[in-house]
C-alpha positions in Angstrom: 10.5 -8.3 9.8 10.0 -9.3 6.2 7.4 -11.3 4.3 7.0 -12.8 0.8 4.0 -11.7 -1.2 3.8 -15.2 -2.6 5.9 -18.3 -2.2 7.9 -17.2 -5.3 7.1 -13.5 -5.1 9.0 -10.4 -4.1 9.9 -10.0 -0.4 8.7 -6.8 1.3 9.1 -5.4 4.8 6.1 -6.4 7.0 5.1 -2.7 7.0 5.4 -0.6 3.9 5.8 3.2 3.7 3.6 5.1 1.2 4.9 8.3 -0.2 1.7 9.9 -1.5 1.9 12.8 1.0 5.5 14.0 0.5 4.5 16.4 -2.3 1.8 18.3 -0.4 3.5 18.8 2.9 5.8 21.6 4.1 8.6 19.0 4.4 8.4 18.3 0.6 10.8 21.2 -0.1 13.2 20.1 2.7 15.3 17.2 1.4 17.2 16.9 4.6 14.0 16.2 6.5 12.9 13.7 3.9 16.2 11.9 4.1 15.7 11.7 7.9 12.3 10.2 7.3 13.7 7.6 5.0 16.4 6.8 7.5 13.8 6.4 10.2 12.0 3.8 8.1 15.2 1.9 7.3 16.2 1.9 11.0 12.9 0.3 11.9 13.2 -2.3 9.1 10.8 -0.6 6.7 12.6 -1.1 3.4 9.6 -1.1 1.0 8.3 2.1 -0.4 4.9 2.4 -2.1 4.6 4.9 -5.0 2.2 5.6 -7.9 3.0 7.6 -11.0 0.1 10.0 -10.1 1.1 10.8 -6.5 1.7 14.5 -5.9 0.3 15.3 -9.4 3.1 13.1 -10.9 5.9 14.6 -8.7 6.3 12.3 -5.7 8.5 9.7 -7.5 10.9 12.4 -8.7 11.2 13.9 -5.2 11.9 10.4 -3.7 14.4 9.7 -6.4 16.4 12.8 -5.4 16.5 12.0 -1.7 17.1 8.2 -1.9 20.7 7.3 -1.4 21.8 5.2 -4.4 23.9 3.1 -2.0 20.6 2.0 -0.3 19.0 0.7 -3.5 20.1 -2.9 -2.9 18.1 -3.1 0.3 15.1 -1.0 -0.7 12.1 -2.4 -2.6 10.4 0.1 -4.9 6.7 -0.4 -5.6 4.8 1.8 -8.1 1.3 1.8 -9.7 0.1 2.9 -13.1 -3.2 3.1 -14.9 -4.9 6.3 -13.7 -4.6 9.4 -15.9 -5.2 12.7 -14.1 -5.8 16.1 -15.6 -2.6 17.8 -14.5 -0.1 20.5 -15.5 2.4 17.7 -15.6 0.4 15.9 -18.2 -1.2 18.5 -20.4 -2.2 15.9 -23.0 -4.8 14.4 -20.6 -8.2 15.9 -21.3 -10.2 14.1 -18.7 -9.6 11.8 -15.7 -9.6 8.3 -17.0 -8.1 4.8 -16.7 -5.6 3.5 -19.3 -4.3 -0.1 -18.9 -3.0 -0.2 -22.5 0.4 -1.6 -23.3 1.5 1.8 -24.6 0.6 3.6 -21.4 2.1 0.8 -19.4 5.5 1.1 -21.1 5.4 5.0 -20.9 4.5 4.9 -17.2 7.2 2.3 -16.3 9.9 4.2 -18.2 8.9 7.5 -16.5 8.8 5.9 -13.1 12.3 4.4 -13.6 13.7 7.8 -14.6 12.0 9.6 -11.8 13.1 7.1 -9.2 16.6 6.9 -10.7 16.6 3.1 -10.8 16.9 0.4 -13.4 14.0 -1.7 -12.2 10.8 -1.8 -10.0 10.5 -4.6 -7.5 6.7 -4.5 -7.9 4.3 -2.8 -10.3 0.6 -2.6 -9.7 -2.4 -1.8 -12.0 -3.9 1.0 -9.9 -7.6 0.5 -10.6 -9.7 -1.9 -12.6 -10.1 -0.6 -16.1 -13.5 -1.3 -17.8 -11.7 -1.2 -21.1 -8.9 -3.6 -20.0 -7.7 -6.0 -22.8 -6.4 -8.7 -20.6 -4.3 -10.6 -23.3 -2.6 -7.4 -24.5 -1.7 -6.4 -20.9 -0.5 -9.8 -19.9 1.8 -9.9 -23.0 3.2 -6.4 -22.3 3.8 -7.1 -18.6 5.6 -10.3 -19.5 7.9 -8.4 -21.8 8.8 -5.9 -19.1 9.5 -8.7 -16.6 11.7 -10.5 -19.2 13.5 -7.2 -19.8 14.2 -6.9 -16.1 12.4 -3.5 -15.8 9.8 -4.9 -13.3 10.4 -8.0 -11.1 6.8 -8.7 -10.2 3.3 -7.6 -11.0 0.0 -7.2 -9.1 -3.2 -5.2 -8.9 -4.9 -2.7 -6.7 -8.5 -2.2 -5.8 -9.6 -5.4 -7.7 -12.5 -7.6 -6.8 -11.7 -11.4 -6.7 -13.4 -11.9 -10.1 -11.4 -9.1 -11.7 -8.2 -10.6 -10.2 -9.2 -14.0 -11.5 -9.9 -12.8 -15.0 -6.5 -11.1 -15.4 -4.7 -14.0 -13.7 -6.3 -16.4 -16.1 -4.4 -14.8 -19.0 -1.0 -14.1 -17.3 1.8 -16.7 -17.4 3.2 -15.1 -14.2 1.5 -14.8 -10.8 -0.3 -11.7 -9.7 1.5 -11.3 -6.4 -0.8 -9.0 -4.5 -4.0 -6.9 -4.5 -3.6 -3.6 -2.7 -7.0 -2.8 -1.1 -8.5 -0.5 1.6 -9.0 -2.0 5.0 -9.2 -0.7 8.6 -11.6 -1.0 11.5 -13.7 1.6 9.8 -13.6 -0.2 6.4 -14.0 -3.9 7.2 -15.9 -5.1 4.2 -12.9 -7.1 2.8 -13.1 -9.3 5.9 -16.6 -10.5 4.9 -17.1 -10.1 1.2 -14.7 -12.8 0.0 -11.8 -10.5 -0.8 -9.5 -11.8 1.9 -10.8 -15.4 1.5 -9.6 -15.1 -2.1 -6.2 -14.0 -0.9 -5.9 -16.9 1.5 -7.1 -19.4 -1.1 -4.5 -18.3 -3.7 -1.8 -17.7 -1.1 -1.0 -14.1 -1.9 -0.6 -11.4 0.8 -2.8 -8.2 0.3 -1.3 -4.8 0.8 -3.5 -2.4 2.8 -4.0 1.3 2.0 -5.5 3.7 4.5 -5.0 1.2 7.4 -5.6 3.9 10.0 -8.7 5.1 8.2 -7.1 8.4 7.3 -7.1 9.4 11.0 -10.9 9.4 11.2 -10.8 7.1 14.2 -9.4 10.0 16.2 -11.3 12.8 14.4 -14.9 11.8 14.1 -17.1 12.8 17.1 -19.8 10.1 17.2 -20.9 7.9 20.1 -19.6 4.7 18.6 -16.3 6.3 17.6 -15.9 7.4 21.2 -16.5 3.8 22.2 -13.8 2.6 19.7 -11.4 5.2 21.1 -12.1 4.0 24.7 -11.4 0.4 23.6 -8.2 1.4 21.8 -7.1 3.6 24.7 -7.5 0.8 27.2 -5.7 -1.7 25.1 -2.9 0.8 24.4 -2.5 1.3 28.1 -2.5 -2.4 28.9 0.1 -3.1 26.2 2.1 0.0 26.8 2.0 0.9 23.1 0.3 3.7 21.1 -3.2 3.4 19.9 -2.1 3.6 16.3 0.1 0.6 16.9 -2.9 -1.3 18.3 -4.9 -0.6 15.2 -2.2 -1.8 12.9 -1.7 -4.9 15.0 -5.4 -5.6 14.5 -4.6 -5.8 10.7 -1.4 -7.8 11.3 -3.4 -10.3 13.3 -5.4 -11.5 10.3 -4.3 -14.9 8.8 -4.1 -13.5 5.2 -0.8 -11.8 6.2 -2.0 -8.2 5.5 0.8 -5.7 4.8 -0.2 -2.1 6.0 1.0 0.9 3.9 1.7 3.8 6.2 1.6 7.4 5.0 2.5 9.7 8.0 5.1 12.2 7.2 5.5 13.2 10.9 8.5 11.3 12.3 7.0 11.1 15.8 3.7 9.7 14.6 5.4 7.3 12.2 7.7 6.1 15.0 4.6 5.3 17.1 2.9 3.5 14.3 6.0 1.4 13.7 5.6 -0.2 17.1 2.7 -2.3 15.7 4.8 -5.5 15.4 5.4 -5.3 19.2 1.7 -5.6 19.9 -0.1 -9.0 20.3 -3.9 -9.2 20.2 -5.9 -12.3 21.1 -9.0 -13.2 19.2 -11.4 -11.6 21.7 -9.5 -8.3 21.6 -9.6 -8.5 17.8 -13.4 -8.9 17.9 -13.8 -6.2 20.6 -12.1 -3.7 18.3 -14.2 -4.8 15.3 -17.5 -4.5 17.2 -16.6 -1.1 18.6 -15.8 0.1 15.1 -19.1 -1.3 13.8 -21.1 0.2 16.6 -22.8 -3.1 17.2 -22.3 -6.7 18.1 -21.5 -9.2 15.4 -24.5 -11.5 14.5 
């Protein structure tokens, strides 16, 4: 299925595929396998792909651009992020890891992403991290120019607090269409600290990175993690769907309209995860997963 980030915003697939792993995986050098992975996504209705200039030490976008069939561009949404500068052989001019939200770095990053992805426009660009040196008026003006030039179609942020979001939005003549944040049963702070309340109030849909907690749910050997696995295992059996799909359905259940960003490069695992939309959780099941992940009852 598909969803709009805002009433007037870009439309994405209900689940997004994140490409950050394709550079550091044995499959990275096998373009045939990568093309099969893209085809698997498209077959399951996943048409939105989440990038960042820094992924794979500035190389993932270029890899994706090579394997994406240009004939598919009309039905694919390309998302990228900018604003982090890494020390990398690909960027020898960077002396130290830093943030740079300046108009100059914005324009450089967008042009580089467009070249690497072999496209004329980005459907969505995000400021990757809050920059303490952010000059909001300069950024708002520079983004507006890129939107008017047709190089980006919408703009949002990533890892912003509600107040940081509000500050930037107060100077932008265009809507910030999303905030990409971390959330999972093991990282549930956004459900309680006002982050998702902010999204519901302003009617934008947050994108969710690390929705499966980087696999820690199935890796950590602690008593309450074993309890969580028992709960997930029982629900998976009852619903005849994989545990990963149950966890993602837990995120999809939230009224803010969360959009998980998946990162598995294993086709079998990805196929299991993409069954999430077929899983329905009632409110008691939702709270059972939350409390098992917390290791305690809610107050």
